[in-house]
C-alpha positions as CSV (number, residue, x, y, z in Angstrom):
1,M,-2.9,12.1,9.8
2,E,-5.4,9.8,8.0
3,Y,-4.1,7.5,5.3
4,K,-6.5,5.4,3.1
5,V,-5.3,2.0,1.8
6,D,-7.0,0.1,-0.9
7,T,-5.4,-3.3,-0.3
8,I,-4.7,-5.7,2.5
9,W,-2.2,-8.3,1.6
10,K,-1.8,-11.4,3.8
11,D,-3.4,-9.5,6.8
12,Y,-0.9,-6.5,6.3
13,I,-1.2,-3.1,5.1
14,A,1.6,-0.9,3.8
15,F,2.4,2.7,3.4
16,G,5.6,4.6,2.5
17,T,8.4,5.4,5.0
18,N,8.1,9.0,3.9
19,I,4.6,9.1,5.6
20,A,5.8,7.2,8.7
21,Y,8.8,9.6,9.2
22,K,6.6,12.6,8.7
23,C,4.2,11.5,11.4
24,Y,7.1,10.6,13.7
25,R,8.7,14.0,13.3
26,E,5.4,15.9,13.9
27,R,4.5,13.5,16.7
28,E,1.2,12.7,15.0
29,D,-0.6,9.3,15.1
30,I,-1.5,7.8,11.8
31,V,-5.0,6.5,11.2
32,I,-5.2,3.9,8.6
33,I,-8.5,3.6,6.8
34,Y,-9.7,0.5,4.8
35,N,-13.2,0.5,3.7
36,E,-15.2,1.8,6.7
37,E,-12.7,0.5,9.3
38,K,-10.0,2.5,11.0
39,M,-6.8,1.5,12.8
40,T,-4.6,4.0,14.7
41,I,-0.8,3.6,14.9
42,P,0.7,5.8,17.6
43,W,3.5,8.1,16.4
44,H,6.2,6.7,18.7
45,I,6.0,3.4,16.9
46,L,6.9,5.0,13.6
47,K,10.6,5.5,14.5
48,E,12.8,4.0,11.8
49,D,14.3,1.2,13.9
50,R,10.9,-0.1,14.9
51,L,9.4,-0.3,11.3
52,D,9.1,-3.4,9.3
53,I,10.6,-2.1,6.0
54,R,10.9,-4.4,3.0
55,G,11.1,-4.4,-0.7
56,K,12.3,-2.1,-3.4
57,T,12.8,1.6,-3.3
58,Y,10.2,3.9,-5.0
59,E,10.3,7.4,-6.4
60,D,8.0,10.0,-5.0
61,K,5.4,10.9,-7.8
62,K,5.4,14.6,-6.9
63,N,9.2,14.9,-6.4
64,P,11.2,12.1,-8.1
65,S,14.4,13.1,-6.2
66,L,12.8,11.8,-3.0
67,K,12.8,8.0,-2.4
68,Y,10.8,5.9,0.0
69,R,10.2,2.2,0.8
70,L,7.1,0.4,2.1
71,C,6.6,-0.3,5.9
72,Y,4.2,-3.0,6.9
73,F,1.7,-3.3,9.8
74,K,-0.6,-6.2,10.7
75,W,-4.2,-5.0,9.9
76,D,-6.3,-5.4,13.1
77,P,-8.6,-2.5,13.6
78,S,-10.3,-4.1,16.6
79,E,-7.2,-3.7,18.8
80,N,-5.2,-0.7,20.0
81,Y,-2.0,-1.2,18.1
82,Q,0.1,0.0,21.0
83,T,-1.1,-3.0,23.1
84,I,-0.1,-5.5,20.4
85,L,3.6,-4.6,20.2
86,D,6.2,-5.4,22.9
87,F,8.3,-2.3,23.2
88,E,9.2,0.6,25.5
89,I,8.4,4.2,24.5
90,D,11.7,6.1,23.8
91,E,11.0,9.8,24.0
92,D,14.0,11.4,22.4
């Protein structure tokens, strides 16, 4: 899945947990696009207990009964994100 962000805040990008969970369920990497740069986050990192989730809860614009929060990742399109994190892949 490709997801375009408009803002980098203190070297971090953010997107909704609803997007992260969807990619995890479908085992699909997410490609974050900012201007002309791209950064890929592998699907197995998007598991709930590995996400950096902060802040308030938002309502989905298309379906207000659905709620989500923002998860944050350090913006570094020059690196393979998988090599930056220290974790083991849990294929469950």
